[in-house]
N, C-alpha and C positions, 0 to 999 in steps of 0.2 A: 272327124273322129280324131278324139285325143290319143296321142301315142305314148303308151306305157314306157317309162324310162328302162333301159336296160340294166341288168345288174352291172355293179362296178366290177371290171375285170382288169386287175392290176397289169395283164399282159398287154392290153389294149391302150391303158392309160399312162403306162411307162414303158413305151416301146423301145427306148433307149437303153433300159436295163433288160428287157425280156426278148426282144426282137431285132438283135443285130443283124447285120448283113453277112455274108459269106467271106467278106474281107475284114480283117482285124481292125478295131477302132478302139480309141481312147475314150473311158468313162470315169466319172469321179462318183462312186456309189455311197449315197448317204446312209445315215442310222436308220436301221429299220427292226421292227420286234419280230420274233421268232419263237417258235416251239422246237426245241431241239433235244436230240438223243444221241449219245456217243457210243461208238462200238469199235469192233475189230474184226477183220477179215473179209473173206469174199462176199460181195453183194448178193450172191446167189445163195449164200448160207442162212440158216435159220435165224440168226442174230439180227442180221439187217432186215429181213423180212419181217420179223416181230416188230422192230424199230417202226417201220413204215406203217404198219397195220395201227400201232399206239397213235403216231403222229396223225393219221387221216381221222380215226376216230374222235381225238381231241379236237381237231380243227372242224369236223362235222357237229360236234356237240356245241361249240362256240356259234357256228353259222345258224344252227336250229334254236339258238337259245330263245328266241322270240316265242316259239311255240312251248316253251315251258315257264313262261311269264317271268323271264329272267334277262329279258332284253337289256343289254348294257346302255348307258348313256352315250348317244351319238351313233348307235347302230344304224348301219344301211345295209341294204341287198348288195351281195357281192359273190363272186365266183371264187371259190377256195383257190389260192395262188399255187403254183406248180411246186413239185417236190424239189428240193435242192440237196447238194451234199458238198461238204468239204473233205478233202483227201490228202493224207500224209502218210509217210511210213516213220516208225520210230527211230529217232536219231538222224533223220534225213529227209529230204523232199519227196514228193511223191514220184514212185516208179510203177510204170503199167505193167511190168513183168514180175511184180512181187505180190500178187493177190493174197497170199496167205497172210502176209505181214502188213496189210492196208489197215491203217487208222481212219475212222470216218466220224464225221458228224452229220446226221440226216436231219434236215429241218424243213419247216414249213412257215412262210411268212404269215404275220397276222395284222390284220387291219388296226389302225391307229386307235380304235376304241377299247381294244383288248388291253386291258391292265393285269397285274399280278393277281388282283382279286378275282377278275373274270376267269383267268387261267386256273385258279386253284379251285373255282367252282366247278369248271369243267373237269378237272382231274376226280373231284368227289362224285361227279355224274358219272363219269366213266368208271370209275371203281364199282358203282352200283349197277350200271347197267351191263359192263363187261368185265366181270371179275377175273376172267382168264388173262387179261392184259395187265402187265405190270407197269401201271403209269407212273410208279415211282422213279422210273428212268428218264422221264421227261423233264425239262425245265423251261422256264419262260425267260429269254434274255435278249437284250438289244445289242446289235451286231453292226458295226461300222467297217466298211471294208476299204473305202478311200479310193485312192487311183488305180485302176486297172486296165489292162487290155482284154478285150473279149471279142469272140467270134461265134457264129452260129456254125456248128458242126452238123452236117447232114449224113447220116450213115451209121454203120455198127459202131458201137462204143470202142471195141478193139482198133478201129481206125483213127481214134481221137489224135494219135501222135502226129498224124499229117496235118491236122489244123494247128496243132501246137507249133510245128516247125514254122507255119505262117505267121503266127503270133511272135515267135521269137524273131523272124526277119524284120517284123514291123518294128519291134523294139530296138534292134539294131540300127535301124534306118531313121529312127526318131530319138535317139540318145537316151534309151530308157533301160533299166534294168530290171530283170525278172525278180521279184523279191519273194517268190513262193518258198516255203520252208516249213518250219515247225509253228511258227506264230501267224504268218500270212500264208493262206493254203491254197492248192489247187481247187477250183469251184466249178460245179456242174449244176446246171438248172436243166430239169427234164421236162421238155415241152410235149413229149410224145409218151404214149401208154405203150411200152414193149409187148404187151400181151395182146395188143390189138394192131399194132403197126409193124409193116415189114422192116428188117433191119436196115434195108438201104434207104429207108424213108424217115427214120429217127431223126428228131430235132433236139439238138443239146446245145445249150449256150455254155461256151466254155469260157472261164475268166481267170486271168493270173493277176495278182497285185504287181504294181510296178513302183519303181521310183526313178527320177530324173538323174542321169548321171552328171556329176560335177565335171565342168569344164577344165581341162588341164592348162588352159590359157589364162 
């Protein structure tokens, strides 16, 4: 019997980016294309939930483009990559206790065959199929993160500072400086659906950009 190939799963194909261990590790993150939406405030609020709805609507339209006779050149079967988020605070780096002032970019990675033309086609399709969604908020952008320290956090989002401390210890031990701030931001990749997963079992990749510290000698 001929085995039918599985759908391309970014999490499985790029385990170094999506499936780190529970100990910090250094990784060099290459350029990737994303659909992104910017916003402000608590992720439990309407603005964030609306952004997530738009992102998944566009991602699903692109994934199913083959059914609309709009299959892009180079298309392959794939699993929609996980939701990701960049987080920071106005004029400062990210603080876990300032939910009302959180700024964020919510985003979903796109396969290499997705171009601006494909994205704009998906936007038009979404406007037609789901006019209640304000797709004008979305943009298509290449994002290069570069050198980062990351860790797999397992547990409630509120407990993330415990994993951040492990990352900071790793940075100190390896002559690295935490570069999170207004330009290079606190990054989270959500591998679990919080609607279906118990808080203590949630899996979230935490990633902080870093720089090598110059030797004083």
